[in-house]
PDB file of N, H, CA, C and O in Angstrom:
ATOM      1  N   MET A   1      -7.205  -2.225  14.167  1.00  0.00           N
ATOM      2  CA  MET A   1      -6.626  -2.645  12.910  1.00  0.00           C
ATOM      3  C   MET A   1      -5.836  -3.931  13.134  1.00  0.00           C
ATOM      4  O   MET A   1      -5.088  -4.057  14.104  1.00  0.00           O
ATOM      5  N   ALA A   2      -6.010  -4.850  12.249  1.00  0.00           N
ATOM      6  H   ALA A   2      -6.617  -4.748  11.462  1.00  0.00           H
ATOM      7  CA  ALA A   2      -5.259  -6.103  12.309  1.00  0.00           C
ATOM      8  C   ALA A   2      -3.835  -5.878  11.794  1.00  0.00           C
ATOM      9  O   ALA A   2      -3.590  -5.003  10.963  1.00  0.00           O
ATOM     10  N   THR A   3      -2.928  -6.665  12.292  1.00  0.00           N
ATOM     11  H   THR A   3      -3.127  -7.376  12.967  1.00  0.00           H
ATOM     12  CA  THR A   3      -1.561  -6.639  11.768  1.00  0.00           C
ATOM     13  C   THR A   3      -1.258  -8.001  11.170  1.00  0.00           C
ATOM     14  O   THR A   3      -1.928  -8.989  11.471  1.00  0.00           O
ATOM     15  N   TYR A   4      -0.261  -8.041  10.335  1.00  0.00           N
ATOM     16  H   TYR A   4       0.283  -7.239  10.091  1.00  0.00           H
ATOM     17  CA  TYR A   4       0.079  -9.270   9.637  1.00  0.00           C
ATOM     18  C   TYR A   4       1.175 -10.041  10.374  1.00  0.00           C
ATOM     19  O   TYR A   4       2.050  -9.440  10.997  1.00  0.00           O
ATOM     20  N   PRO A   5       1.122 -11.368  10.300  1.00  0.00           N
ATOM     21  CA  PRO A   5       2.208 -12.177  10.876  1.00  0.00           C
ATOM     22  C   PRO A   5       3.526 -11.914  10.135  1.00  0.00           C
ATOM     23  O   PRO A   5       3.524 -11.443   8.998  1.00  0.00           O
ATOM     24  N   THR A   6       4.629 -12.219  10.783  1.00  0.00           N
ATOM     25  H   THR A   6       4.630 -12.602  11.707  1.00  0.00           H
ATOM     26  CA  THR A   6       5.960 -11.967  10.231  1.00  0.00           C
ATOM     27  C   THR A   6       6.145 -12.587   8.855  1.00  0.00           C
ATOM     28  O   THR A   6       6.672 -11.936   7.953  1.00  0.00           O
ATOM     29  N   LEU A   7       5.723 -13.826   8.677  1.00  0.00           N
ATOM     30  H   LEU A   7       5.295 -14.356   9.409  1.00  0.00           H
ATOM     31  CA  LEU A   7       5.893 -14.499   7.384  1.00  0.00           C
ATOM     32  C   LEU A   7       5.116 -13.794   6.284  1.00  0.00           C
ATOM     33  O   LEU A   7       5.606 -13.669   5.162  1.00  0.00           O
ATOM     34  N   VAL A   8       3.924 -13.339   6.590  1.00  0.00           N
ATOM     35  H   VAL A   8       3.526 -13.441   7.502  1.00  0.00           H
ATOM     36  CA  VAL A   8       3.109 -12.624   5.601  1.00  0.00           C
ATOM     37  C   VAL A   8       3.794 -11.311   5.218  1.00  0.00           C
ATOM     38  O   VAL A   8       3.855 -10.967   4.037  1.00  0.00           O
ATOM     39  N   LYS A   9       4.303 -10.586   6.194  1.00  0.00           N
ATOM     40  H   LYS A   9       4.253 -10.866   7.153  1.00  0.00           H
ATOM     41  CA  LYS A   9       5.009  -9.322   5.900  1.00  0.00           C
ATOM     42  C   LYS A   9       6.223  -9.580   5.014  1.00  0.00           C
ATOM     43  O   LYS A   9       6.492  -8.811   4.091  1.00  0.00           O
ATOM     44  N   LYS A  10       6.949 -10.644   5.286  1.00  0.00           N
ATOM     45  H   LYS A  10       6.731 -11.269   6.036  1.00  0.00           H
ATOM     46  CA  LYS A  10       8.126 -10.975   4.472  1.00  0.00           C
ATOM     47  C   LYS A  10       7.713 -11.251   3.029  1.00  0.00           C
ATOM     48  O   LYS A  10       8.363 -10.779   2.096  1.00  0.00           O
ATOM     49  N   ARG A  11       6.648 -12.004   2.846  1.00  0.00           N
ATOM     50  H   ARG A  11       6.120 -12.387   3.604  1.00  0.00           H
ATOM     51  CA  ARG A  11       6.174 -12.306   1.490  1.00  0.00           C
ATOM     52  C   ARG A  11       5.646 -11.055   0.791  1.00  0.00           C
ATOM     53  O   ARG A  11       5.825 -10.885  -0.415  1.00  0.00           O
ATOM     54  N   MET A  12       4.999 -10.190   1.552  1.00  0.00           N
ATOM     55  H   MET A  12       4.854 -10.327   2.532  1.00  0.00           H
ATOM     56  CA  MET A  12       4.514  -8.934   0.979  1.00  0.00           C
ATOM     57  C   MET A  12       5.683  -8.087   0.474  1.00  0.00           C
ATOM     58  O   MET A  12       5.627  -7.530  -0.622  1.00  0.00           O
ATOM     59  N   ARG A  13       6.744  -7.997   1.283  1.00  0.00           N
ATOM     60  H   ARG A  13       6.789  -8.450   2.173  1.00  0.00           H
ATOM     61  CA  ARG A  13       7.921  -7.209   0.878  1.00  0.00           C
ATOM     62  C   ARG A  13       8.580  -7.801  -0.361  1.00  0.00           C
ATOM     63  O   ARG A  13       8.999  -7.063  -1.253  1.00  0.00           O
ATOM     64  N   THR A  14       8.675  -9.121  -0.424  1.00  0.00           N
ATOM     65  H   THR A  14       8.334  -9.720   0.300  1.00  0.00           H
ATOM     66  CA  THR A  14       9.271  -9.772  -1.595  1.00  0.00           C
ATOM     67  C   THR A  14       8.443  -9.475  -2.843  1.00  0.00           C
ATOM     68  O   THR A  14       8.986  -9.134  -3.893  1.00  0.00           O
ATOM     69  N   PHE A  15       7.146  -9.607  -2.719  1.00  0.00           N
ATOM     70  H   PHE A  15       6.704  -9.884  -1.866  1.00  0.00           H
ATOM     71  CA  PHE A  15       6.262  -9.321  -3.844  1.00  0.00           C
ATOM     72  C   PHE A  15       6.364  -7.849  -4.251  1.00  0.00           C
ATOM     73  O   PHE A  15       6.477  -7.531  -5.435  1.00  0.00           O
ATOM     74  N   TYR A  16       6.323  -6.967  -3.271  1.00  0.00           N
ATOM     75  H   TYR A  16       6.232  -7.225  -2.310  1.00  0.00           H
ATOM     76  CA  TYR A  16       6.399  -5.522  -3.513  1.00  0.00           C
ATOM     77  C   TYR A  16       7.652  -5.158  -4.312  1.00  0.00           C
ATOM     78  O   TYR A  16       7.592  -4.363  -5.250  1.00  0.00           O
ATOM     79  N   ARG A  17       8.769  -5.740  -3.934  1.00  0.00           N
ATOM     80  H   ARG A  17       8.818  -6.385  -3.172  1.00  0.00           H
ATOM     81  CA  ARG A  17      10.036  -5.447  -4.619  1.00  0.00           C
ATOM     82  C   ARG A  17      10.071  -5.962  -6.049  1.00  0.00           C
ATOM     83  O   ARG A  17      10.865  -5.482  -6.859  1.00  0.00           O
ATOM     84  N   SER A  18       9.223  -6.931  -6.370  1.00  0.00           N
ATOM     85  H   SER A  18       8.578  -7.321  -5.712  1.00  0.00           H
ATOM     86  CA  SER A  18       9.205  -7.489  -7.722  1.00  0.00           C
ATOM     87  C   SER A  18       8.398  -6.626  -8.696  1.00  0.00           C
ATOM     88  O   SER A  18       8.452  -6.839  -9.907  1.00  0.00           O
ATOM     89  N   LEU A  19       7.657  -5.661  -8.169  1.00  0.00           N
ATOM     90  H   LEU A  19       7.613  -5.488  -7.184  1.00  0.00           H
ATOM     91  CA  LEU A  19       6.775  -4.841  -8.987  1.00  0.00           C
ATOM     92  C   LEU A  19       7.491  -3.609  -9.541  1.00  0.00           C
ATOM     93  O   LEU A  19       8.503  -3.166  -8.998  1.00  0.00           O
ATOM     94  N   ASN A  20       6.947  -3.066 -10.631  1.00  0.00           N
ATOM     95  H   ASN A  20       6.125  -3.426 -11.072  1.00  0.00           H
ATOM     96  CA  ASN A  20       7.454  -1.780 -11.114  1.00  0.00           C
ATOM     97  C   ASN A  20       6.900  -0.674 -10.218  1.00  0.00           C
ATOM     98  O   ASN A  20       6.031  -0.934  -9.387  1.00  0.00           O
ATOM     99  N   GLU A  21       7.381   0.529 -10.374  1.00  0.00           N
ATOM    100  H   GLU A  21       8.087   0.740 -11.050  1.00  0.00           H
ATOM    101  CA  GLU A  21       7.042   1.633  -9.467  1.00  0.00           C
ATOM    102  C   GLU A  21       5.539   1.905  -9.414  1.00  0.00           C
ATOM    103  O   GLU A  21       4.979   2.084  -8.332  1.00  0.00           O
ATOM    104  N   ARG A  22       4.904   1.936 -10.540  1.00  0.00           N
ATOM    105  H   ARG A  22       5.359   1.791 -11.419  1.00  0.00           H
ATOM    106  CA  ARG A  22       3.458   2.204 -10.588  1.00  0.00           C
ATOM    107  C   ARG A  22       2.684   1.136  -9.821  1.00  0.00           C
ATOM    108  O   ARG A  22       1.806   1.445  -9.016  1.00  0.00           O
ATOM    109  N   ASP A  23       3.022  -0.112 -10.084  1.00  0.00           N
ATOM    110  H   ASP A  23       3.736  -0.362 -10.738  1.00  0.00           H
ATOM    111  CA  ASP A  23       2.328  -1.207  -9.416  1.00  0.00           C
ATOM    112  C   ASP A  23       2.650  -1.258  -7.926  1.00  0.00           C
ATOM    113  O   ASP A  23       1.816  -1.694  -7.133  1.00  0.00           O
ATOM    114  N   ARG A  24       3.840  -0.824  -7.535  1.00  0.00           N
ATOM    115  H   ARG A  24       4.518  -0.470  -8.179  1.00  0.00           H
ATOM    116  CA  ARG A  24       4.162  -0.734  -6.106  1.00  0.00           C
ATOM    117  C   ARG A  24       3.236   0.242  -5.404  1.00  0.00           C
ATOM    118  O   ARG A  24       2.714  -0.046  -4.326  1.00  0.00           O
ATOM    119  N   ARG A  25       3.036   1.396  -6.022  1.00  0.00           N
ATOM    120  H   ARG A  25       3.459   1.629  -6.897  1.00  0.00           H
ATOM    121  CA  ARG A  25       2.137   2.397  -5.435  1.00  0.00           C
ATOM    122  C   ARG A  25       0.726   1.848  -5.298  1.00  0.00           C
ATOM    123  O   ARG A  25       0.074   2.027  -4.269  1.00  0.00           O
ATOM    124  N   HIS A  26       0.262   1.179  -6.347  1.00  0.00           N
ATOM    125  H   HIS A  26       0.792   1.033  -7.183  1.00  0.00           H
ATOM    126  CA  HIS A  26      -1.085   0.620  -6.329  1.00  0.00           C
ATOM    127  C   HIS A  26      -1.220  -0.474  -5.267  1.00  0.00           C
ATOM    128  O   HIS A  26      -2.207  -0.505  -4.531  1.00  0.00           O
ATOM    129  N   TYR A  27      -0.253  -1.352  -5.188  1.00  0.00           N
ATOM    130  H   TYR A  27       0.548  -1.326  -5.785  1.00  0.00           H
ATOM    131  CA  TYR A  27      -0.296  -2.446  -4.211  1.00  0.00           C
ATOM    132  C   TYR A  27      -0.308  -1.898  -2.787  1.00  0.00           C
ATOM    133  O   TYR A  27      -1.120  -2.323  -1.965  1.00  0.00           O
ATOM    134  N   ALA A  28       0.579  -0.967  -2.497  1.00  0.00           N
ATOM    135  H   ALA A  28       1.238  -0.622  -3.165  1.00  0.00           H
ATOM    136  CA  ALA A  28       0.635  -0.380  -1.158  1.00  0.00           C
ATOM    137  C   ALA A  28      -0.683   0.302  -0.816  1.00  0.00           C
ATOM    138  O   ALA A  28      -1.159   0.198   0.315  1.00  0.00           O
ATOM    139  N   THR A  29      -1.267   0.985  -1.765  1.00  0.00           N
ATOM    140  H   THR A  29      -0.881   1.070  -2.683  1.00  0.00           H
ATOM    141  CA  THR A  29      -2.524   1.686  -1.547  1.00  0.00           C
ATOM    142  C   THR A  29      -3.668   0.720  -1.268  1.00  0.00           C
ATOM    143  O   THR A  29      -4.460   0.935  -0.351  1.00  0.00           O
ATOM    144  N   ILE A  30      -3.750  -0.330  -2.051  1.00  0.00           N
ATOM    145  H   ILE A  30      -3.106  -0.504  -2.796  1.00  0.00           H
ATOM    146  CA  ILE A  30      -4.801  -1.327  -1.849  1.00  0.00           C
ATOM    147  C   ILE A  30      -4.681  -1.955  -0.463  1.00  0.00           C
ATOM    148  O   ILE A  30      -5.679  -2.114   0.240  1.00  0.00           O
ATOM    149  N   GLU A  31      -3.466  -2.310  -0.077  1.00  0.00           N
ATOM    150  H   GLU A  31      -2.655  -2.181  -0.649  1.00  0.00           H
ATOM    151  CA  GLU A  31      -3.262  -2.918   1.238  1.00  0.00           C
ATOM    152  C   GLU A  31      -3.650  -1.945   2.359  1.00  0.00           C
ATOM    153  O   GLU A  31      -4.261  -2.351   3.348  1.00  0.00           O
ATOM    154  N   ALA A  32      -3.303  -0.687   2.210  1.00  0.00           N
ATOM    155  H   ALA A  32      -2.807  -0.357   1.406  1.00  0.00           H
ATOM    156  CA  ALA A  32      -3.639   0.318   3.233  1.00  0.00           C
ATOM    157  C   ALA A  32      -5.148   0.508   3.337  1.00  0.00           C
ATOM    158  O   ALA A  32      -5.684   0.620   4.439  1.00  0.00           O
ATOM    159  N   ILE A  33      -5.826   0.543   2.216  1.00  0.00           N
ATOM    160  H   ILE A  33      -5.391   0.452   1.320  1.00  0.00           H
ATOM    161  CA  ILE A  33      -7.276   0.709   2.208  1.00  0.00           C
ATOM    162  C   ILE A  33      -7.948  -0.494   2.873  1.00  0.00           C
ATOM    163  O   ILE A  33      -8.904  -0.333   3.632  1.00  0.00           O
ATOM    164  N   LYS A  34      -7.451  -1.687   2.591  1.00  0.00           N
ATOM    165  H   LYS A  34      -6.674  -1.817   1.975  1.00  0.00           H
ATOM    166  CA  LYS A  34      -8.024  -2.892   3.197  1.00  0.00           C
ATOM    167  C   LYS A  34      -7.979  -2.836   4.718  1.00  0.00           C
ATOM    168  O   LYS A  34      -8.900  -3.307   5.386  1.00  0.00           O
ATOM    169  N   LEU A  35      -6.921  -2.267   5.263  1.00  0.00           N
ATOM    170  H   LEU A  35      -6.172  -1.885   4.721  1.00  0.00           H
ATOM    171  CA  LEU A  35      -6.750  -2.238   6.714  1.00  0.00           C
ATOM    172  C   LEU A  35      -7.559  -1.140   7.388  1.00  0.00           C
ATOM    173  O   LEU A  35      -7.841  -1.233   8.582  1.00  0.00           O
ATOM    174  N   GLY A  36      -7.931  -0.121   6.661  1.00  0.00           N
ATOM    175  H   GLY A  36      -7.702  -0.046   5.690  1.00  0.00           H
ATOM    176  CA  GLY A  36      -8.718   0.966   7.255  1.00  0.00           C
ATOM    177  C   GLY A  36      -7.866   1.887   8.108  1.00  0.00           C
ATOM    178  O   GLY A  36      -6.713   2.165   7.778  1.00  0.00           O
ATOM    179  N   HIS A  37      -8.435   2.355   9.200  1.00  0.00           N
ATOM    180  H   HIS A  37      -9.372   2.129   9.468  1.00  0.00           H
ATOM    181  CA  HIS A  37      -7.760   3.329  10.060  1.00  0.00           C
ATOM    182  C   HIS A  37      -6.388   2.806  10.502  1.00  0.00           C
ATOM    183  O   HIS A  37      -6.274   1.704  11.040  1.00  0.00           O
ATOM    184  N   GLY A  38      -5.365   3.606  10.267  1.00  0.00           N
ATOM    185  H   GLY A  38      -5.457   4.501   9.830  1.00  0.00           H
ATOM    186  CA  GLY A  38      -3.999   3.227  10.627  1.00  0.00           C
ATOM    187  C   GLY A  38      -3.280   2.436   9.557  1.00  0.00           C
ATOM    188  O   GLY A  38      -2.091   2.142   9.683  1.00  0.00           O
ATOM    189  N   GLY A  39      -3.996   2.094   8.508  1.00  0.00           N
ATOM    190  H   GLY A  39      -4.961   2.333   8.405  1.00  0.00           H
ATOM    191  CA  GLY A  39      -3.424   1.258   7.446  1.00  0.00           C
ATOM    192  C   GLY A  39      -2.292   1.914   6.683  1.00  0.00           C
ATOM    193  O   GLY A  39      -1.339   1.243   6.286  1.00  0.00           O
ATOM    194  N   ILE A  40      -2.387   3.207   6.476  1.00  0.00           N
ATOM    195  H   ILE A  40      -3.161   3.752   6.799  1.00  0.00           H
ATOM    196  CA  ILE A  40      -1.338   3.902   5.719  1.00  0.00           C
ATOM    197  C   ILE A  40      -0.001   3.799   6.450  1.00  0.00           C
ATOM    198  O   ILE A  40       1.010   3.424   5.856  1.00  0.00           O
ATOM    199  N   GLY A  41      -0.001   4.127   7.720  1.00  0.00           N
ATOM    200  H   GLY A  41      -0.823   4.432   8.202  1.00  0.00           H
ATOM    201  CA  GLY A  41       1.237   4.069   8.493  1.00  0.00           C
ATOM    202  C   GLY A  41       1.787   2.661   8.603  1.00  0.00           C
ATOM    203  O   GLY A  41       2.993   2.443   8.490  1.00  0.00           O
ATOM    204  N   TYR A  42       0.892   1.705   8.826  1.00  0.00           N
ATOM    205  H   TYR A  42      -0.088   1.883   8.918  1.00  0.00           H
ATOM    206  CA  TYR A  42       1.326   0.318   8.990  1.00  0.00           C
ATOM    207  C   TYR A  42       1.930  -0.219   7.693  1.00  0.00           C
ATOM    208  O   TYR A  42       3.014  -0.802   7.713  1.00  0.00           O
ATOM    209  N   ILE A  43       1.248  -0.032   6.581  1.00  0.00           N
ATOM    210  H   ILE A  43       0.367   0.442   6.566  1.00  0.00           H
ATOM    211  CA  ILE A  43       1.751  -0.541   5.296  1.00  0.00           C
ATOM    212  C   ILE A  43       3.010   0.196   4.892  1.00  0.00           C
ATOM    213  O   ILE A  43       3.920  -0.408   4.323  1.00  0.00           O
ATOM    214  N   SER A  44       3.083   1.474   5.170  1.00  0.00           N
ATOM    215  H   SER A  44       2.344   1.964   5.632  1.00  0.00           H
ATOM    216  CA  SER A  44       4.297   2.229   4.903  1.00  0.00           C
ATOM    217  C   SER A  44       5.481   1.603   5.633  1.00  0.00           C
ATOM    218  O   SER A  44       6.569   1.469   5.073  1.00  0.00           O
ATOM    219  N   GLN A  45       5.259   1.227   6.875  1.00  0.00           N
ATOM    220  H   GLN A  45       4.375   1.336   7.330  1.00  0.00           H
ATOM    221  CA  GLN A  45       6.311   0.599   7.678  1.00  0.00           C
ATOM    222  C   GLN A  45       6.646  -0.790   7.144  1.00  0.00           C
ATOM    223  O   GLN A  45       7.822  -1.132   7.017  1.00  0.00           O
ATOM    224  N   VAL A  46       5.643  -1.586   6.834  1.00  0.00           N
ATOM    225  H   VAL A  46       4.688  -1.308   6.938  1.00  0.00           H
ATOM    226  CA  VAL A  46       5.870  -2.956   6.361  1.00  0.00           C
ATOM    227  C   VAL A  46       6.624  -2.966   5.035  1.00  0.00           C
ATOM    228  O   VAL A  46       7.571  -3.732   4.859  1.00  0.00           O
ATOM    229  N   LEU A  47       6.201  -2.117   4.108  1.00  0.00           N
ATOM    230  H   LEU A  47       5.431  -1.495   4.250  1.00  0.00           H
ATOM    231  CA  LEU A  47       6.780  -2.141   2.760  1.00  0.00           C
ATOM    232  C   LEU A  47       7.950  -1.174   2.580  1.00  0.00           C
ATOM    233  O   LEU A  47       8.676  -1.259   1.589  1.00  0.00           O
ATOM    234  N   GLY A  48       8.133  -0.275   3.511  1.00  0.00           N
ATOM    235  H   GLY A  48       7.543  -0.206   4.316  1.00  0.00           H
ATOM    236  CA  GLY A  48       9.230   0.681   3.389  1.00  0.00           C
ATOM    237  C   GLY A  48       8.968   1.764   2.366  1.00  0.00           C
ATOM    238  O   GLY A  48       9.892   2.243   1.707  1.00  0.00           O
ATOM    239  N   CYS A  49       7.708   2.152   2.231  1.00  0.00           N
ATOM    240  H   CYS A  49       6.958   1.763   2.766  1.00  0.00           H
ATOM    241  CA  CYS A  49       7.378   3.215   1.275  1.00  0.00           C
ATOM    242  C   CYS A  49       6.892   4.448   2.037  1.00  0.00           C
ATOM    243  O   CYS A  49       6.625   4.381   3.237  1.00  0.00           O
ATOM    244  N   ASP A  50       6.784   5.543   1.348  1.00  0.00           N
ATOM    245  H   ASP A  50       7.001   5.598   0.373  1.00  0.00           H
ATOM    246  CA  ASP A  50       6.414   6.816   1.961  1.00  0.00           C
ATOM    247  C   ASP A  50       4.907   6.894   2.188  1.00  0.00           C
ATOM    248  O   ASP A  50       4.125   6.575   1.293  1.00  0.00           O
ATOM    249  N   GLN A  51       4.506   7.313   3.371  1.00  0.00           N
ATOM    250  H   GLN A  51       5.141   7.572   4.099  1.00  0.00           H
ATOM    251  CA  GLN A  51       3.089   7.482   3.687  1.00  0.00           C
ATOM    252  C   GLN A  51       2.422   8.485   2.755  1.00  0.00           C
ATOM    253  O   GLN A  51       1.253   8.330   2.400  1.00  0.00           O
ATOM    254  N   LYS A  52       3.170   9.515   2.358  1.00  0.00           N
ATOM    255  H   LYS A  52       4.119   9.640   2.646  1.00  0.00           H
ATOM    256  CA  LYS A  52       2.614  10.541   1.476  1.00  0.00           C
ATOM    257  C   LYS A  52       2.237   9.952   0.121  1.00  0.00           C
ATOM    258  O   LYS A  52       1.249  10.367  -0.484  1.00  0.00           O
ATOM    259  N   THR A  53       3.013   8.996  -0.354  1.00  0.00           N
ATOM    260  H   THR A  53       3.817   8.658   0.138  1.00  0.00           H
ATOM    261  CA  THR A  53       2.714   8.352  -1.629  1.00  0.00           C
ATOM    262  C   THR A  53       1.384   7.613  -1.549  1.00  0.00           C
ATOM    263  O   THR A  53       0.547   7.722  -2.445  1.00  0.00           O
ATOM    264  N   ILE A  54       1.197   6.863  -0.474  1.00  0.00           N
ATOM    265  H   ILE A  54       1.877   6.774   0.254  1.00  0.00           H
ATOM    266  CA  ILE A  54      -0.055   6.127  -0.304  1.00  0.00           C
ATOM    267  C   ILE A  54      -1.225   7.105  -0.174  1.00  0.00           C
ATOM    268  O   ILE A  54      -2.269   6.913  -0.798  1.00  0.00           O
ATOM    269  N   SER A  55      -1.053   8.137   0.626  1.00  0.00           N
ATOM    270  H   SER A  55      -0.205   8.293   1.132  1.00  0.00           H
ATOM    271  CA  SER A  55      -2.110   9.136   0.800  1.00  0.00           C
ATOM    272  C   SER A  55      -2.479   9.800  -0.518  1.00  0.00           C
ATOM    273  O   SER A  55      -3.655  10.022  -0.805  1.00  0.00           O
ATOM    274  N   HIS A  56      -1.471  10.114  -1.310  1.00  0.00           N
ATOM    275  H   HIS A  56      -0.515   9.934  -1.077  1.00  0.00           H
ATOM    276  CA  HIS A  56      -1.704  10.733  -2.622  1.00  0.00           C
ATOM    277  C   HIS A  56      -2.501   9.798  -3.527  1.00  0.00           C
ATOM    278  O   HIS A  56      -3.429  10.233  -4.208  1.00  0.00           O
ATOM    279  N   GLU A  57      -2.145   8.531  -3.536  1.00  0.00           N
ATOM    280  H   GLU A  57      -1.390   8.178  -2.983  1.00  0.00           H
ATOM    281  CA  GLU A  57      -2.849   7.561  -4.377  1.00  0.00           C
ATOM    282  C   GLU A  57      -4.300   7.385  -3.925  1.00  0.00           C
ATOM    283  O   GLU A  57      -5.197   7.255  -4.758  1.00  0.00           O
ATOM    284  N   ILE A  58      -4.531   7.380  -2.622  1.00  0.00           N
ATOM    285  H   ILE A  58      -3.803   7.485  -1.945  1.00  0.00           H
ATOM    286  CA  ILE A  58      -5.898   7.273  -2.113  1.00  0.00           C
ATOM    287  C   ILE A  58      -6.706   8.498  -2.532  1.00  0.00           C
ATOM    288  O   ILE A  58      -7.851   8.371  -2.965  1.00  0.00           O
ATOM    289  N   ALA A  59      -6.118   9.670  -2.404  1.00  0.00           N
ATOM    290  H   ALA A  59      -5.188   9.773  -2.051  1.00  0.00           H
ATOM    291  CA  ALA A  59      -6.803  10.898  -2.812  1.00  0.00           C
ATOM    292  C   ALA A  59      -7.129  10.866  -4.305  1.00  0.00           C
ATOM    293  O   ALA A  59      -8.194  11.317  -4.726  1.00  0.00           O
ATOM    294  N   GLU A  60      -6.214  10.338  -5.087  1.00  0.00           N
ATOM    295  H   GLU A  60      -5.348   9.972  -4.745  1.00  0.00           H
ATOM    296  CA  GLU A  60      -6.432  10.227  -6.535  1.00  0.00           C
ATOM    297  C   GLU A  60      -7.634   9.330  -6.827  1.00  0.00           C
ATOM    298  O   GLU A  60      -8.471   9.660  -7.666  1.00  0.00           O
ATOM    299  N   LEU A  61      -7.712   8.213  -6.141  1.00  0.00           N
ATOM    300  H   LEU A  61      -7.031   7.945  -5.459  1.00  0.00           H
ATOM    301  CA  LEU A  61      -8.850   7.309  -6.331  1.00  0.00           C
ATOM    302  C   LEU A  61     -10.154   7.965  -5.906  1.00  0.00           C
ATOM    303  O   LEU A  61     -11.163   7.874  -6.605  1.00  0.00           O
ATOM    304  N   GLU A  62     -10.125   8.625  -4.760  1.00  0.00           N
ATOM    305  H   GLU A  62      -9.305   8.699  -4.192  1.00  0.00           H
ATOM    306  CA  GLU A  62     -11.356   9.237  -4.229  1.00  0.00           C
ATOM    307  C   GLU A  62     -11.833  10.417  -5.061  1.00  0.00           C
ATOM    308  O   GLU A  62     -13.023  10.733  -5.064  1.00  0.00           O
ATOM    309  N   SER A  63     -10.917  11.068  -5.766  1.00  0.00           N
ATOM    310  H   SER A  63      -9.951  10.810  -5.763  1.00  0.00           H
ATOM    311  CA  SER A  63     -11.302  12.223  -6.589  1.00  0.00           C
ATOM    312  C   SER A  63     -11.869  11.800  -7.933  1.00  0.00           C
ATOM    313  O   SER A  63     -12.301  12.641  -8.721  1.00  0.00           O
ATOM    314  N   GLY A  64     -11.868  10.518  -8.194  1.00  0.00           N
ATOM    315  H   GLY A  64     -11.517   9.835  -7.554  1.00  0.00           H
ATOM    316  CA  GLY A  64     -12.396  10.050  -9.468  1.00  0.00           C
ATOM    317  C   GLY A  64     -11.328   9.924 -10.524  1.00  0.00           C
ATOM    318  O   GLY A  64     -11.614   9.522 -11.652  1.00  0.00           O
ATOM    319  N   GLY A  65     -10.079  10.266 -10.172  1.00  0.00           N
ATOM    320  H   GLY A  65      -9.847  10.593  -9.256  1.00  0.00           H
ATOM    321  CA  GLY A  65      -8.981  10.118 -11.128  1.00  0.00           C
ATOM    322  C   GLY A  65      -8.769   8.655 -11.461  1.00  0.00           C
ATOM    323  O   GLY A  65      -8.476   8.288 -12.599  1.00  0.00           O
ATOM    324  N   GLY A  66      -8.922   7.835 -10.444  1.00  0.00           N
ATOM    325  H   GLY A  66      -9.160   8.133  -9.519  1.00  0.00           H
ATOM    326  CA  GLY A  66      -8.890   6.388 -10.611  1.00  0.00           C
ATOM    327  C   GLY A  66      -7.650   5.848 -11.276  1.00  0.00           C
ATOM    328  O   GLY A  66      -6.778   6.586 -11.734  1.00  0.00           O
ATOM    329  N   TRP A  67      -7.606   4.552 -11.313  1.00  0.00           N
ATOM    330  H   TRP A  67      -8.315   3.952 -10.941  1.00  0.00           H
ATOM    331  CA  TRP A  67      -6.526   3.854 -12.007  1.00  0.00           C
ATOM    332  C   TRP A  67      -7.132   3.127 -13.183  1.00  0.00           C
ATOM    333  O   TRP A  67      -8.281   2.687 -13.141  1.00  0.00           O
ATOM    334  N   PHE A  68      -6.366   3.010 -14.200  1.00  0.00           N
ATOM    335  H   PHE A  68      -5.433   3.367 -14.234  1.00  0.00           H
ATOM    336  CA  PHE A  68      -6.841   2.284 -15.380  1.00  0.00           C
ATOM    337  C   PHE A  68      -5.959   1.071 -15.555  1.00  0.00           C
ATOM    338  O   PHE A  68      -4.759   1.182 -15.802  1.00  0.00           O
ATOM    339  N   PHE A  69      -6.574  -0.090 -15.423  1.00  0.00           N
ATOM    340  H   PHE A  69      -7.549  -0.181 -15.222  1.00  0.00           H
ATOM    341  CA  PHE A  69      -5.829  -1.346 -15.564  1.00  0.00           C
ATOM    342  C   PHE A  69      -6.111  -1.929 -16.914  1.00  0.00           C
ATOM    343  O   PHE A  69      -5.587  -2.991 -17.249  1.00  0.00           O
TER     344      PHE A  69
END
């Protein structure tokens, strides 16, 4: 799994904090999915969010519950 440079992580955290709660969950989930194996733990650490939240959102997407934008 690739990791992000320090500057990218800083910008990700700034962006993450600007979002509402729903969009934070979606953003963290998308980033974790992009990274693949180990992505949930890494993004959880980078953004300071709960791994369970990301896992729940991924399960929701995979079950067909999906997100509606």
